[in-house]
N, C-alpha and C positions, 0 to 999 in steps of 0.2 A: 527862592531858593532852597534847595533840599536842606534838612535839619540833619545835621552830622554829629549831634549829641548835646548834652547841658554841661556847662562849664561854671561853677562857682569861682568868683573872682573877689579876693579879700585883698583891701588896700584902704589905709586911711587916708590917703590924699585923694580927695574928689575928682580932681581934673585927671590923674592918671587912671582913676577906677573908671571914668566915662571913657577915656581913650580907649581903654582896652576892650570895654563892652562894645565900643562901636566897631572896631577891628573884628572882633569875634562874630558879632551879629552880620557883619557884612561877609563873612566868610561861611554863614548857614549855621552858625552855632546858637544854641539858646544861651545866652550869658546872662546869669544872676549876680549882681552886685551885693557886696557886704562890706560895710566901711569899718568894721571892729571885729574882733575876735568873738564876742560874745552873740553878734549876729550871725556870725558865720555858723557856730555852732548850732544855733537855732535854726537855720536855713537847712543844714544837714539834717537835722532831726525830722524836719517836716517833709523834706523829699531829697534823696540822694542824688547828688550829681554824678556824671561819668568821669569828671576829673576837677581838681582845685588848684587854683592859681592863687599862692599865698605870700604876702609880703611878710618880712621878718619884723621890722621895727613899727609897733603900733602902739598907742596908748592903752593902758589897762591890761588886757591880755596879749601878750605879742604872739608872732607867728610860731615860734617854737613852742608855746603852751598849747596852743590849737592845734598842732600837729601831734603832740603827745596825746591830747585827748581824742583825736580822732583815731590813732593807731591803737589805743585803748579800749576802743568800742569795737564789739564784734561786727557790728552792721556797717561800720565805715573803715575798719582797719586796713582793707584792701582796696580802697579808693586810691587811685594815684595823685600824690602832691607834688606839684612843680613850685619851688620857691622861686619868687622874683623879688630882687632887692639889689640895693645899691651897694651893700655891705658885700663885697665880693672877694675879701682875703681868704687865703688857704684855709684857715681854721673854721671858718664859718661854713664853707662849703663841707667840710668833713663833718661839721656837727648837724647839718641839715640831712645828709646821707645816713649819718647814724641813728637820727630819728624815724627814718623809714621814707623819706622823699625819694622820688625817682628821677629829680632832674633839680638844675639850679640855673636860673638865666639873670645875668647880671643887668641892671639897670645902667644908664638907659639902654634900652634893647631894640634890636633889629627886629623889625615888623616880620620878615619872612622867616628870619630864625625862630621867633617865638611861634609862629605857626607851624613850622615845620616840625619843631619839638612836640608841640601840642598833638600833631596829627600821628606821630610816632608812638607816643605813649598812649594815646586813644586806641590804636590799632593793637598794640601789645596787650592792653586792658580787655578789649574785646576778645582777642584770641585766648586769653587765661580764661575769660568767663566761657567760651565755648568748649576749652578743653575741659574745665571743670564740670560743664552738664554734660559732656560726653563721658566723662568718668563716672558722673552720677548715674547716667543711663546704663552703662557698662556695669556698674556695681548692682543696680537693680536687676539687669538680666542675669548676672552671675547667682544671684541670690532667689531666683523665681523660677518655678517648674513651667517650662514653656508650654506645656499642654494645658494645664488647670489653672495658669495665672496665680496660684498660691505660693508659699515658700518651698524652695526645694530641699533635698537633703542636706545640701552644704550649709544653708541657712538654718535649717533645724539644728543640727549638730553644733553650730556656733551658740546660737541662743540658748540651748539647753545648757551648755557648759557655763555660759554667763550666768544664766538664772540660779542655776545650783550653787554657785559661787556666791551670788548675791544673797540668795536664801540661807547659805550656811552663815554668813555675817551677821543676818538678822535673825537666825534661829527660827526662821519661818518654814511652813509647810508647803511643798510643790505638788502639784498634780499633772499627770500625765496621762493621755489616752493614746492607744495605739488600736488602728481599726483594720480590718482586711474584709474586702468585698467576698462575699460567700460564692464559691465556685464560680469565680470570674474567667478562668480558662474555658469553662463550658459556655459561658456568655459570649466570649470571643469566638468559639468555633461555631455557635449557632447563629449569631448576627453579624460578625465580620468586625474588624478592626475599627471601622469608622465608627460602628455604633458604639464599640467598645471604648473609644476615644470620648465620645459624648456622656457614657455613662461615668466615666471618671471625673469629667467637667462637672457633672451634676452632683456627685459625690462630694467633691471639693467646695462647691457652692454651699451645700448643705452645712459642711463642717465651718466655713467660714462665717455663715450666717449665724451659727451657734456660738460660735467664739467670737463675742462682740467687744470686748473690753479692750482698750489700746494696747495692753500688755499681753493678751491672748496671741497665740500664733497657732495658725493652721498650716500644715505642711504635707507635701507628698512625700513620703517616706521611702517609697521605691514600689515600682510595678503598680499593683492594685493595694496596696498598704498605705494608711495615711495616719499621721499623728497630730496631735494637739496639746501643746504647752499651756498650762494653766497656772499662772504665778499666783502664790499666796491665796490658793483655792483649798479648802478643806474637803476632806472625802466625800461627805454629802452633795457638796456642790458639784465636784467632777462627775460624781456619778449620774445627778439631774443632768447634767449637760450631755454625757454619753447617752442616756437614754433619749433625752430629746433627738439627739444626732440620729440614733437607731429608727425613731419611729418618723422622723421628717424622710427618711430614705425610704421607708416602706410606703409613705403618704406620695411620695413621687410616682409610684405605681408603674415603674420602669418594668416591662415583660421580661421575664427570664425562664423560658421553657426548659433550659438546661439545669436549672437548681434543683437540688435534692431537699431543699428547705422549704420552698414557697414557689407561687407563680410569678412573684415578682424578685426585683433586686433586694436583697437583704445584706447586713454586716454584721460581723463579729468584732468584740471590742474586748480589751483588756484595760483596767483602769486603776492606776496605783497612786497612792498620795504617801510621801515621804516627808520625814523630817531632815532636812538638809545640815549636815554637820561639817565641821572642819577636818579635813583629810578624807572625807567620802569624794565619790566620784559619780558624774552624771551617768556613767556606765552602770552602776549599780541599779539606777532607776530604770534604765532601758532594760536590763535583764529582768527585773521583776516584772514589768508590764509585757515584755515579750513573753515570757511565761504564762500569764494570765489570759493572753490573746490565745496563746495555744490550748489552754484548758476551755476556754469558750468553744473554740473550734471543734474540740474532741468532744464536748459535751453537747453537741447537737446544733451549733452554729445559730446565726440571729439572736444573738444574745451577747450578754457583758459577763466578766468575772472581775471581780475588784476586792481589794484588801488594802487596809491602811497600816502603814508601819508605825509602831509606837516610837518613842523617844529612846534614844540610844541609852542603854544601860536598864531600861524598864524589861522585865521579863514579858515575854510574848505569851499570854494566856490563852487558853482554848485552842480550839483548830481554826486555821485560817479557811481554806478550801479542801473539799474532800472529794475522792472518786467514790460514789457511793454504791454499795453492794445492794442488790436486789435479788429476791427470791428467784425471778426468773432466770438467774444466773446459774442455779442448780441444775446439774444433769442427772442427778441421781446416784452417782457413785461417790461414796462418802470421802475417798482418798482425794479424788480429783477437786471436788467442791471444796475440801478444806485448804487444798493447795491453792486454788484460785482465790480464795478469802485471803489466805495469808498474803499472797502477791499485791493484792490491792492494798492491804494494811501497810507493805511496805513502801509501795509506790506513794501512799500519803504521808508516811513518814519522810521520805525523799522530798515531797513537795514542801513539807513543813520546813526541812532544812534549808531549801532553796529560799523560801520566802523570808525566812527569819535571817538570813545572811550568815548563815553558819561557815565555818572556815571550810576550805577547798578539801582538807584533810577528812574533816569528818564526812564531807558529802561523797568523797571516794570511796570511803569505807561503806555508806549505805548503797551506793551504786554495785560495788563488788558484792556484797550480800544479795541484793535484789538479782543479781545476774546468777549467782551460785544456786539460788533458790529456783529460778526459772530453768537451769540447766536440770537440776534433779527432777522438777516437775515435768519436763519434755520426757525425760528418760522413763518415769514411771507411767506417764501417759502413754507412750508407745507400746509399754509391755502390755497394758490394759486394752489397748486397740487391737494388737496382735492376737490376742486371747478371745476378743468377741468376734474376729474376722471382719474389722472394719475395711471396707473396700479402697477406702481413700488413704490407706496407712502410708503407701510411698510418697504419696504427695504431702502428706503431714510430716513425715521424717524429713524430706527435703526442705520444708518450710522452716521446721525448728532449727536446722542447721545454718540457714542463711540468717535467721534472726539472732541466734547466737553469736556468730561470726560478726555481724555488724555491732552487735551491742558490745562485744569486747573491744572491737576496733574504736568505737565511739568512746567507750571508757577511757582507752589508752590515750586518744587525742585529748580528752578532758585533762587527765593526769599530766599530760606534757604542756598544758595550757594552750592548746591550739584550737581549742572547740568551746563554744560558750554551754555553761551547764543547762542551759534550756533546751538546746537541742539534743543533748542527751536524755533529759526528761521526757521531750516529746516523743522520742523513740521508744522508751522503756515504758513510759506510763501510758502513752496512747498507743503506739504501734503494736507492742508486744501485749501489754495487760488488757487494754480495752478493746482494740481492734482483732488481735488474734486469739487470746484466750477467751474472750466473752463474746467474740462475734465469729470469726472462723471457725471456732470450735464447736459451734452448734451444730455444724454438719455431722458429727458423731454422736449427738444427743440419743437419736432413736435406737442406736446400736448399744446403749449402756443401759445396765440394770443394776440396782443396788444389789451388792453381795450378799 
């Protein structure tokens, strides 16, 4: 006959025990006998049954104590228990249900009634198990990125908040890596979205293979961005993992004809290590690592930028990360060169303010000063270019107006707390200072002569 489940029968009366076992076996159940409470607990420890039939009055450990111990053990607390006893008064019935039993059958019992109750509770138990398994699968699906198979943004946000709180209690350091695939839009345009999806899957595998500790979390942050949470990891350890990720991505040698960095797929990364403190927030870590990623991208890509935050209250000494001035930035006009140099200095001052978590009021002041100096520079530059007859002046004037308008708009949004400081810095330091002042401005260099 088909096996329909395992039932542990516990009764000190040998004749009753044998009769119940025979009934159950005749119906296809696997029946395991135990004639005392101690043997019942040992049997449960060696192999979990699907249901327990339990007598109340037994020498030594009675049925009540057996049930209490089963319900106190995480492994056995959900196993259904049916009490089978001649003590059928109302109080005893209430007592067994209070202990967590699912049913009570009086002795002497009717065979068909006992089997019906067993069948009903086994079915309910299996439905519960099926529901719990379905819920576990749904939970896993809701926390997993469907394309890459690693954690999704929802899971990442939850774990980062939990780990920050845990590290704040421990006074420990937490490291975070944020990664962006270089020129991924160009990759999709060149090879198509199917190959783009495969590229994302390979990057995810690389990150997961490098973040190997049980507490580490590799996640798809969004689009072509990935993140890696490294609990209780110092700066040198996090940087080493990030560099290993970067090299392994290159080692995959995925062709990328659309890249302006290399002939294969590469990635840029920001790496931050922070001392978590009570009252702090995981948002602070994200803002810092996001800014470092922007810096890595604006500094040439296929690289990482990192910084380690000191303990709260300790003065941050020295410069963290800088936009570097080079002699090749000089155009030959003393005023323009001095203004370019000054704007890079203020951009670095803004970066230091962001990375050292200075107040929003201080950051707003630096942003305002940078915008004011950019406006003055644009004005002076336009006069000089008009005097030398630069043919691209009208385009330059138009670009200046657009940059100033956007800069003022972003500044106001940050002041109103509707925009991250990283977005403002990315625009001012990268788009305005590095890309326009030291990039697009090169078009007029041949027309400039020293006064």
